[in-house]
C-alpha positions as CSV (number, residue, x, y, z in Angstrom):
1,M,-35.6,0.8,41.6
2,N,-34.3,3.9,43.1
3,S,-30.6,3.3,44.4
4,K,-27.4,6.2,44.9
5,F,-25.9,3.3,42.7
6,Y,-27.9,3.4,40.2
7,A,-25.7,6.2,37.7
8,T,-23.1,6.4,35.6
9,T,-20.7,3.7,35.7
10,H,-17.6,5.8,34.0
11,Q,-16.7,8.7,31.7
12,V,-15.1,7.4,28.6
13,L,-11.3,9.3,29.0
14,N,-8.4,8.7,27.0
15,Q,-9.6,7.6,23.8
16,P,-9.2,9.5,20.7
17,P,-11.7,11.1,18.8
18,M,-13.1,9.6,15.3
19,L,-10.5,10.3,12.5
20,E,-13.0,12.1,10.1
21,N,-13.6,15.5,8.4
22,Y,-9.4,16.5,7.5
23,N,-8.3,17.0,4.1
24,L,-6.7,13.6,3.0
25,F,-4.8,15.7,0.2
26,K,-3.8,18.8,2.5
27,S,-2.7,16.8,5.6
28,D,-0.2,14.4,3.0
29,T,2.8,16.4,2.7
30,A,4.7,13.3,1.0
31,L,1.6,12.9,-1.8
32,Q,1.7,16.9,-2.6
33,S,5.6,16.9,-3.2
34,A,5.0,13.5,-5.1
35,V,2.0,15.3,-7.3
36,E,3.9,18.5,-7.9
37,R,7.5,16.5,-8.7
38,E,6.3,14.0,-11.2
39,G,4.1,17.0,-13.6
40,A,0.5,17.2,-12.2
41,N,0.3,20.6,-10.2
42,W,-2.2,21.7,-12.4
43,A,-4.7,19.3,-10.8
44,S,-4.0,20.1,-7.0
45,N,-7.1,22.8,-6.7
46,D,-9.0,19.9,-7.7
47,L,-7.0,17.1,-5.4
48,R,-7.3,19.2,-2.5
49,R,-11.0,19.7,-3.2
50,F,-11.3,15.9,-3.4
51,G,-9.2,15.2,-0.5
52,L,-11.6,17.1,2.1
53,E,-14.6,15.4,0.1
54,S,-13.1,12.1,0.7
55,G,-12.2,12.3,4.9
56,T,-16.0,13.5,5.6
57,A,-17.6,11.6,8.3
58,E,-20.2,10.7,5.7
59,R,-17.7,9.7,3.2
60,I,-15.9,7.8,5.5
61,A,-19.4,5.8,6.3
62,L,-19.8,4.6,3.0
63,G,-16.6,2.2,3.1
64,F,-18.2,0.7,6.4
65,Q,-22.0,0.3,5.2
66,A,-20.6,-1.2,1.8
67,N,-18.4,-3.6,4.0
68,A,-21.0,-4.6,6.2
69,H,-23.9,-5.6,3.7
70,K,-22.4,-8.3,1.4
71,P,-23.5,-8.4,-2.7
72,E,-26.6,-11.2,-2.5
73,L,-26.8,-12.9,-6.3
74,R,-30.3,-13.0,-7.5
75,T,-29.6,-15.8,-10.5
76,H,-33.7,-15.5,-11.7
77,D,-36.3,-13.2,-11.1
78,R,-39.8,-14.1,-9.7
79,Y,-41.5,-15.6,-12.8
80,G,-38.3,-17.8,-13.7
81,H,-36.3,-15.8,-16.1
82,R,-32.8,-15.7,-15.9
83,I,-31.0,-12.1,-14.8
84,D,-27.8,-13.1,-13.1
85,L,-28.5,-9.9,-11.1
86,V,-25.8,-9.3,-8.1
87,E,-27.6,-6.6,-5.5
88,Y,-25.3,-4.3,-4.1
89,H,-25.9,-2.1,-0.8
90,P,-26.6,1.7,-1.9
91,A,-23.0,3.0,-0.2
92,Y,-21.3,0.6,-3.0
93,H,-23.3,2.1,-5.4
94,E,-22.4,5.6,-3.9
95,L,-18.6,5.1,-4.3
96,M,-19.0,3.9,-7.5
97,R,-21.0,6.9,-8.6
98,I,-18.0,9.3,-6.8
99,A,-15.1,6.9,-8.8
100,I,-17.0,7.1,-12.3
101,E,-17.7,10.8,-12.0
102,E,-14.2,11.5,-10.5
103,G,-13.2,9.9,-13.5
104,L,-10.8,7.4,-11.8
105,H,-11.8,4.9,-14.7
106,S,-10.8,7.0,-17.3
107,S,-9.3,10.4,-17.2
108,P,-5.8,9.6,-18.7
109,W,-7.7,8.5,-21.8
110,A,-10.6,10.6,-21.9
111,D,-7.9,13.8,-21.5
112,P,-4.9,12.9,-22.1
113,K,-1.9,15.5,-21.3
114,P,1.4,15.5,-19.0
115,G,0.7,14.6,-15.5
116,A,-2.8,12.5,-16.4
117,H,-1.5,9.3,-14.9
118,V,0.0,11.3,-11.9
119,A,-3.3,13.1,-11.4
120,R,-5.4,10.0,-11.3
121,A,-3.2,8.4,-9.2
122,A,-3.4,10.4,-6.4
123,K,-7.1,11.0,-6.7
124,Y,-7.7,7.3,-6.2
125,Y,-4.8,7.0,-3.6
126,M,-7.4,9.1,-1.9
127,H,-10.5,7.3,-3.0
128,T,-9.2,4.1,-1.8
129,Q,-8.2,5.0,1.4
130,V,-12.3,5.4,1.8
131,E,-13.1,1.6,0.7
132,A,-10.8,-0.3,-1.7
133,A,-13.1,-3.3,-2.8
134,H,-15.1,-1.3,-5.6
135,G,-12.0,-0.6,-6.9
136,C,-11.9,-3.4,-8.9
137,P,-14.5,-2.9,-11.5
138,V,-13.1,0.7,-11.3
139,T,-9.6,-0.5,-12.2
140,M,-11.0,-3.1,-15.0
141,T,-12.8,-0.7,-16.4
142,F,-9.5,1.7,-17.0
143,A,-7.5,-1.0,-18.1
144,A,-10.1,-2.2,-20.6
145,I,-8.5,0.5,-23.3
146,P,-5.4,-0.7,-23.8
147,A,-6.4,-3.7,-24.6
148,L,-9.4,-2.4,-26.7
149,Q,-6.7,-0.6,-28.9
150,H,-5.9,-4.0,-30.3
151,Q,-9.3,-4.0,-31.7
152,P,-10.1,-0.4,-33.2
153,N,-13.8,-1.1,-34.5
154,L,-14.7,-2.4,-30.8
155,L,-12.8,1.2,-29.5
156,Q,-14.8,3.1,-32.0
157,Q,-18.2,1.4,-30.4
158,F,-17.5,0.9,-27.1
159,G,-14.6,3.4,-26.3
160,P,-16.6,6.6,-25.7
161,R,-19.4,4.8,-23.1
162,I,-16.1,3.5,-21.6
163,T,-14.8,6.3,-20.9
164,A,-17.7,8.8,-20.2
165,C,-18.1,9.8,-16.7
166,E,-21.5,8.2,-16.2
167,Y,-22.2,5.4,-13.6
168,D,-25.4,3.2,-14.6
169,P,-25.9,0.1,-12.3
170,R,-29.2,-1.1,-13.9
171,N,-29.1,-4.5,-15.1
172,I,-30.1,-3.6,-18.8
173,V,-29.0,-3.9,-22.4
174,D,-25.0,-1.4,-22.4
175,I,-26.6,0.1,-25.4
176,Y,-28.9,1.8,-23.7
177,K,-26.3,3.3,-21.1
178,G,-24.6,6.6,-21.6
179,G,-21.8,5.2,-19.0
180,I,-20.6,1.1,-19.0
181,T,-18.4,-0.6,-17.1
182,V,-15.7,-3.3,-17.8
183,G,-14.9,-6.9,-16.0
184,M,-12.4,-9.5,-17.0
185,A,-12.7,-12.9,-17.1
186,M,-8.8,-15.0,-17.5
187,T,-8.4,-17.6,-14.7
188,E,-10.3,-21.8,-15.2
189,K,-10.0,-24.3,-12.5
190,Q,-7.5,-26.3,-13.3
191,G,-4.8,-23.6,-14.7
192,G,-5.4,-20.4,-12.3
193,S,-2.5,-18.1,-13.5
194,D,-1.3,-20.5,-16.4
195,V,-3.8,-19.2,-18.5
196,R,-3.0,-21.4,-21.3
197,A,-4.0,-24.5,-19.7
198,N,-7.9,-22.9,-20.2
199,T,-10.2,-25.5,-22.1
200,T,-13.4,-22.7,-22.7
201,R,-13.9,-22.7,-26.4
202,A,-14.9,-19.7,-28.9
203,Y,-16.7,-21.2,-31.9
204,P,-16.9,-18.6,-34.8
205,V,-21.1,-17.6,-35.7
206,G,-19.7,-16.5,-39.2
207,K,-16.5,-16.0,-41.1
208,G,-14.4,-15.6,-38.0
209,G,-11.3,-13.4,-37.1
210,P,-10.4,-10.2,-35.2
211,G,-13.6,-8.0,-34.4
212,E,-15.7,-10.8,-36.2
213,A,-18.9,-12.7,-33.7
214,Y,-18.2,-16.0,-32.0
215,E,-20.2,-18.0,-29.3
216,L,-18.1,-19.1,-26.2
217,V,-18.5,-22.7,-24.2
218,G,-17.0,-23.3,-21.0
219,H,-16.8,-21.7,-17.6
220,K,-14.4,-18.9,-15.5
221,W,-13.3,-19.6,-12.3
222,F,-13.0,-16.2,-10.8
223,V,-14.8,-13.1,-12.3
224,S,-14.7,-9.9,-10.4
225,A,-17.3,-7.8,-10.6
226,P,-19.9,-9.8,-12.7
227,M,-22.5,-6.8,-12.8
228,C,-19.9,-5.1,-15.5
229,D,-21.7,-4.2,-18.6
230,V,-19.1,-6.3,-20.6
231,F,-16.0,-8.3,-20.3
232,L,-13.2,-9.5,-21.5
233,V,-12.4,-13.1,-21.7
234,L,-10.0,-15.6,-22.9
235,A,-11.2,-18.6,-25.2
236,H,-9.5,-20.7,-27.5
237,T,-10.1,-21.0,-31.2
238,D,-8.5,-23.3,-33.6
239,T,-5.6,-21.2,-33.9
240,G,-5.0,-21.0,-29.9
241,L,-5.7,-19.1,-26.8
242,S,-7.7,-15.9,-28.0
243,C,-9.6,-12.7,-26.4
244,F,-13.3,-12.0,-26.8
245,L,-15.2,-8.9,-25.3
246,V,-18.4,-10.4,-24.2
247,P,-21.7,-8.4,-23.4
248,R,-23.8,-9.1,-20.3
249,W,-26.9,-8.5,-22.2
250,Q,-27.3,-9.2,-26.1
251,A,-28.6,-6.4,-27.9
252,D,-32.1,-8.0,-28.9
253,G,-32.7,-7.4,-24.8
254,S,-32.1,-11.8,-24.5
255,K,-29.6,-12.2,-21.3
256,N,-26.4,-13.6,-22.6
257,P,-25.7,-16.8,-21.5
258,M,-22.9,-15.8,-19.2
259,Q,-24.4,-17.4,-16.1
260,I,-23.2,-16.7,-13.2
261,Q,-23.2,-19.9,-10.6
262,Q,-22.5,-18.6,-7.2
263,L,-20.7,-15.7,-5.5
264,K,-17.1,-16.4,-3.7
265,V,-17.2,-16.0,0.2
266,K,-13.9,-13.9,0.8
267,M,-11.7,-13.3,3.9
268,G,-11.3,-9.3,2.3
269,N,-12.5,-7.5,-0.7
270,V,-16.2,-8.0,0.8
271,A,-18.1,-4.9,-0.7
272,N,-16.7,-6.4,-4.3
273,A,-18.2,-9.4,-5.7
274,S,-16.5,-11.9,-7.0
275,S,-18.3,-15.2,-9.1
276,E,-18.0,-17.9,-10.8
277,V,-19.3,-18.5,-14.6
278,E,-20.3,-20.6,-17.1
279,L,-20.3,-19.9,-20.7
280,R,-23.2,-21.5,-22.3
281,G,-22.5,-20.2,-26.0
282,A,-21.9,-16.8,-25.0
283,L,-21.9,-14.2,-27.8
284,G,-18.2,-12.3,-28.1
285,W,-16.7,-10.4,-30.4
286,M,-12.6,-11.4,-31.3
287,V,-10.4,-8.6,-29.8
288,G,-7.2,-8.6,-31.4
289,E,-5.1,-11.1,-33.8
290,E,-6.6,-14.4,-33.4
291,G,-4.6,-17.1,-31.5
292,R,-2.7,-13.9,-29.5
293,G,-4.7,-13.3,-26.8
294,V,-2.7,-13.2,-24.0
295,R,-0.7,-10.6,-26.0
296,T,-3.7,-8.7,-25.7
297,I,-5.2,-8.8,-22.4
298,I,-2.2,-8.2,-21.1
299,E,-2.5,-4.9,-21.8
300,M,-5.1,-4.8,-19.4
301,V,-3.3,-7.0,-17.1
302,S,0.0,-5.0,-17.0
303,T,-2.2,-1.7,-16.0
304,T,-4.5,-3.5,-13.7
305,R,-0.9,-4.6,-12.0
306,Y,-0.3,-1.1,-11.9
307,D,-3.8,-0.2,-9.9
308,C,-2.4,-2.8,-7.1
309,M,0.4,-0.8,-6.4
310,I,-1.7,2.5,-5.9
311,G,-4.1,0.6,-3.7
312,S,-1.3,-1.1,-1.5
313,S,-0.2,2.1,-1.0
314,S,-3.1,3.6,-0.3
315,G,-4.4,1.0,2.4
316,M,-0.8,1.3,4.1
317,R,-1.3,5.4,4.0
318,Q,-4.8,4.8,6.2
319,A,-3.1,2.1,8.4
320,V,-0.5,4.8,9.1
321,V,-2.5,7.9,9.8
322,Q,-4.9,6.0,11.9
323,A,-1.6,4.3,14.0
324,I,-0.6,8.0,14.5
325,H,-3.7,9.9,15.3
326,H,-4.5,6.9,17.6
327,A,-1.3,7.1,19.4
328,S,-1.0,10.7,19.3
329,N,-4.2,10.8,21.2
330,R,-3.7,8.2,23.6
331,K,-1.4,8.4,27.0
332,A,-0.1,5.3,28.7
333,F,3.0,4.4,30.9
334,G,3.2,8.0,32.2
335,G,3.2,9.9,28.4
336,T,1.6,10.2,25.1
337,L,2.6,7.0,23.0
338,S,3.6,8.5,20.0
339,E,5.7,10.6,22.1
340,Q,7.8,7.2,23.7
341,P,10.7,6.1,21.9
342,L,9.4,2.2,21.0
343,M,6.2,3.4,20.1
344,A,8.3,6.1,17.9
345,N,10.3,3.5,16.3
346,V,7.1,1.3,15.2
347,L,5.3,4.7,13.7
348,A,8.0,6.4,12.3
349,D,9.0,2.3,10.8
350,L,5.5,2.2,9.4
351,A,5.3,6.0,7.7
352,L,8.6,4.9,6.1
353,E,7.1,2.2,4.5
354,N,3.9,4.2,3.2
355,E,6.5,6.7,1.6
356,A,8.5,4.8,-0.1
357,A,5.8,2.6,-1.5
358,M,4.2,5.9,-2.7
359,T,6.9,7.7,-4.2
360,Y,7.4,4.5,-6.1
361,T,4.2,4.4,-7.2
362,M,4.0,7.7,-8.4
363,R,7.0,8.0,-10.1
364,I,5.9,5.2,-12.3
365,A,2.6,7.3,-13.0
366,R,5.1,10.0,-14.8
367,A,6.6,6.9,-16.3
368,M,3.1,5.9,-18.0
369,D,2.4,9.6,-18.6
370,S,5.6,9.2,-20.7
371,Q,5.5,6.4,-23.0
372,D,7.1,7.8,-26.3
373,N,10.3,8.4,-24.3
374,E,12.3,5.2,-24.4
375,H,13.5,5.2,-21.1
376,E,10.1,5.8,-19.4
377,R,8.7,3.3,-21.3
378,L,11.1,0.4,-20.6
379,L,11.2,1.7,-17.2
380,A,7.8,1.3,-16.5
381,R,8.2,-2.2,-18.1
382,I,10.1,-3.5,-15.3
383,A,9.3,-1.4,-12.4
384,T,5.6,-2.2,-12.8
385,P,6.1,-5.9,-12.0
386,I,8.9,-4.9,-9.4
387,G,6.3,-2.5,-7.4
388,K,3.0,-5.0,-8.0
389,Y,5.1,-7.7,-6.2
390,W,7.2,-5.6,-3.3
391,I,4.7,-2.8,-2.8
392,C,1.3,-5.8,-2.1
393,K,3.7,-8.1,-0.5
394,R,4.7,-5.6,2.0
395,T,1.3,-4.4,2.6
396,P,-0.4,-7.5,4.9
397,N,2.3,-7.2,7.5
398,H,2.3,-3.1,7.5
399,A,-1.4,-3.3,8.1
400,Y,-1.3,-5.7,11.2
401,E,1.7,-3.9,12.8
402,A,-0.9,-0.4,12.4
403,M,-4.0,-2.7,14.2
404,E,-1.4,-3.7,17.1
405,V,-0.9,-0.4,17.6
406,I,-4.3,0.4,18.2
407,G,-4.6,-2.8,20.0
408,G,-7.5,-4.4,20.7
409,S,-10.1,-1.8,19.5
410,G,-8.1,-2.4,15.9
411,V,-9.4,-6.0,16.1
412,M,-12.8,-4.7,15.6
413,D,-14.8,-4.4,12.7
414,T,-16.1,-1.2,14.2
415,H,-12.8,-0.1,13.3
416,I,-11.5,0.7,9.6
417,T,-7.7,-1.5,10.9
418,A,-10.0,-4.7,11.0
419,R,-11.3,-4.4,6.9
420,L,-7.6,-2.8,6.2
421,F,-5.8,-6.0,7.2
422,R,-8.3,-8.3,5.9
423,E,-7.6,-6.1,2.2
424,S,-4.4,-6.1,2.7
425,P,-3.5,-9.2,1.1
426,I,-5.8,-9.2,-1.5
427,N,-3.7,-7.0,-4.2
428,A,-0.9,-9.6,-3.4
429,I,-2.5,-12.4,-4.9
430,W,-5.1,-10.9,-7.5
431,E,-3.7,-9.9,-11.0
432,G,-0.7,-12.1,-10.9
433,S,0.6,-13.4,-7.5
434,G,4.2,-12.9,-6.2
435,N,6.0,-15.5,-8.1
436,V,4.1,-14.7,-11.3
437,Q,5.5,-10.9,-11.3
438,C,8.9,-12.5,-10.2
439,L,9.0,-14.3,-13.2
440,D,7.9,-11.4,-15.3
441,I,10.6,-9.5,-14.0
442,L,12.9,-12.2,-15.6
443,R,10.9,-12.6,-18.9
444,A,11.1,-8.6,-19.1
445,I,14.7,-8.9,-19.0
446,E,15.0,-11.9,-21.4
447,K,13.2,-10.3,-23.7
448,E,14.3,-6.8,-23.6
449,P,17.7,-6.8,-22.3
450,T,17.6,-3.0,-22.2
451,V,14.9,-2.8,-19.2
452,L,17.6,-3.5,-17.0
453,E,19.8,-0.6,-18.3
454,A,17.0,1.6,-17.8
455,Y,16.1,0.2,-14.7
456,F,20.0,1.3,-13.6
457,A,20.1,4.4,-15.2
458,E,17.2,5.3,-13.1
459,V,18.8,3.7,-9.9
460,A,21.6,5.9,-10.8
461,K,20.1,9.1,-10.2
462,G,20.4,8.4,-6.3
463,Q,24.2,7.7,-6.5
464,G,26.2,10.0,-4.1
465,G,23.6,10.5,-2.0
466,N,23.8,8.0,0.6
467,P,27.3,5.4,1.0
468,A,25.3,2.6,2.0
469,L,22.9,2.9,-1.2
470,D,25.8,3.0,-3.4
471,T,27.4,0.1,-1.9
472,Y,23.8,-1.6,-2.1
473,V,23.2,-0.9,-5.9
474,Q,26.6,-1.9,-6.5
475,Q,26.2,-5.0,-5.4
476,L,23.1,-6.1,-6.9
477,A,24.4,-4.6,-10.3
478,S,27.1,-7.4,-9.6
479,E,24.8,-10.0,-9.5
480,F,23.3,-9.5,-12.9
481,S,27.1,-9.9,-14.1
482,R,27.2,-13.5,-12.7
483,K,26.1,-16.1,-15.1
484,H,23.1,-17.9,-14.3
485,T,21.2,-21.0,-15.6
486,S,17.5,-20.4,-16.3
487,D,16.7,-22.7,-13.0
488,E,19.3,-20.6,-11.0
489,L,17.5,-17.2,-12.2
490,Q,14.2,-18.6,-10.8
491,Y,15.2,-19.7,-7.4
492,K,16.5,-16.2,-6.8
493,A,13.9,-14.6,-8.5
494,R,12.4,-13.4,-5.5
495,N,15.8,-12.2,-3.5
496,I,16.5,-10.0,-6.9
497,A,13.0,-8.6,-7.0
498,D,13.4,-7.8,-3.6
499,R,16.7,-6.3,-3.9
500,M,15.4,-4.3,-7.0
501,A,12.2,-2.8,-5.4
502,V,14.1,-1.6,-2.2
503,A,17.4,-0.1,-4.3
504,L,14.7,1.9,-6.4
505,Q,12.6,3.0,-3.9
506,A,16.0,4.1,-1.6
507,S,17.1,6.3,-4.8
508,L,14.1,8.2,-5.2
509,L,13.9,9.2,-1.6
510,V,17.3,10.1,-1.5
511,Q,16.5,12.2,-4.0
512,H,13.3,13.9,-3.3
513,A,12.4,13.0,0.5
514,P,13.7,14.8,3.9
515,A,17.3,13.5,5.5
516,A,14.8,12.6,8.1
517,I,13.1,9.9,5.5
518,S,15.9,8.9,3.5
519,D,18.6,7.9,5.7
520,A,16.2,6.0,7.9
521,F,14.8,4.0,5.0
522,C,18.4,3.4,3.7
523,A,19.7,2.5,7.3
524,S,16.5,0.2,7.8
525,R,16.0,-1.2,4.5
526,L,19.6,-2.0,3.0
527,Q,20.3,-4.9,5.4
528,P,18.4,-8.4,5.7
529,G,14.7,-8.2,6.4
530,L,13.6,-7.1,10.5
531,N,9.8,-6.7,11.9
532,Y,8.9,-3.3,12.1
533,G,10.4,-1.0,15.1
534,N,13.6,-2.3,14.3
535,L,15.3,1.2,13.0
536,P,18.7,1.8,13.9
537,S,19.3,4.3,16.8
538,G,20.3,8.1,15.7
539,L,17.5,8.6,13.6
540,D,14.8,11.8,14.0
541,C,11.6,9.5,14.6
542,Q,9.4,12.6,15.5
543,A,10.6,14.3,12.5
544,I,9.3,11.1,10.4
545,I,6.0,11.1,12.5
546,K,5.2,14.5,12.1
547,R,5.6,14.3,8.1
548,A,3.2,11.4,8.0
549,A,0.6,12.6,10.3
550,P,-3.2,13.3,9.6
551,G,-2.1,16.6,11.3
552,F,0.3,19.1,13.0
553,N,-0.6,22.7,13.5
554,E,2.3,25.3,13.0
555,S,3.4,25.0,17.0
556,G,4.0,21.4,16.4
557,K,1.1,20.0,18.4
558,Y,-1.0,17.2,17.1
559,S,-4.5,18.6,15.7
560,P,-6.3,16.7,13.2
């Protein structure tokens, strides 16, 4: 039918262009400063190259594709043989290949040098802005080396392939691979974080003891990334809870009976498979001292907790740039959104939270690079659970606020903010939830009181930079000078952790960030918590927004 009304109904106006084909490193002033400050300036050219690649439309599309196609479990092949195969979309494997070839799973171990952890953290920070879920096996592989150092013969056997920058996703015996990945299986139905309640048993095949073979019988309630080649697993012997390295396949080509029962159906972390597993006499070798499995595997856990800080900080960064990009390209109520006072308040507040999280995380990366220094060792011990607790817990509301800036489009799965929101609770819950981190802070102080001295020595580096911070730190120090019973300390543990996190973030910003950033953070954070968008009057919100934005040109105009 011909009709003069049969025509285009409207033009698409007042919508931002896609945020793509930009450099994630070059556009992040705060990250560049942190890399130089914390000792990895030698990596700047490589980070600039990687930042450009990470911002391409093709790389960004991989994240959407990997999440649009969930992993699928095939327990048996067509002839009935047990294969326990999890099939992923090719985009997932491509993201894994990039991560492994870039050394995100091993670079500080394969090439240890000053700033190695800082450079790796910066690269991981950019990579997980593209897609976070596949970071789980990357992180566990990275974290396996500290645990395997408790068992030199196994480290010698598996270490070179764990640290190799070669990704091989084939479901075959690990000895035929040039590079392998490592998973972790700790929790069980009846215990969760209380791993001492585990019931899985390990029976020696021969004489038993460290480095020797055992058969494991039991279950694991949560095994993330079940397509890893080997797993660190907790199980009881007659001596107590011990740690074991369990391969997916046995050397003779037979399937090790570590059998996947089902994949978890999760609200977030969709691209990554998480599973329930039964061990029906699975072969494994003891790692570390018998009966000291928690001590052994905690080396892995503490490292994964640090990566949770990177991942949550990364999620904040991507949320901020999406919100600022949208608001800088959209007009409403007579002007550009980002320039309107209330929206500027919200955007600046979100940017502050992200920069504080990233700055804290990169400072701990330097501490990890300097473990032969006693202050740095002690600081990493206490600041890691503080940061894991605080940064990861701040992320969900941060993701939501960024999504609200974008509005209805931000709720759609076609926009990355919907994925950021679903992903946001993961790091706060996994690798020890908030209460577990708070109890670990108290445990560290009780076991090694000098960690508290190291913490306050670090915070004191910002002394005199902001009067409100000086007062805040004095009040926090007085909290520790009071006599508390164990129950009283536990009851107040979250309040203490909150204050310790904010004080250290404020001190770092006072030392290193522009006054517009540090003054705004101290003015808004050194008081009881409020929703985002409650910055006090008199702050330079536009300066904060420009520092965080994915691109402003020399004339001060937005140009991503």
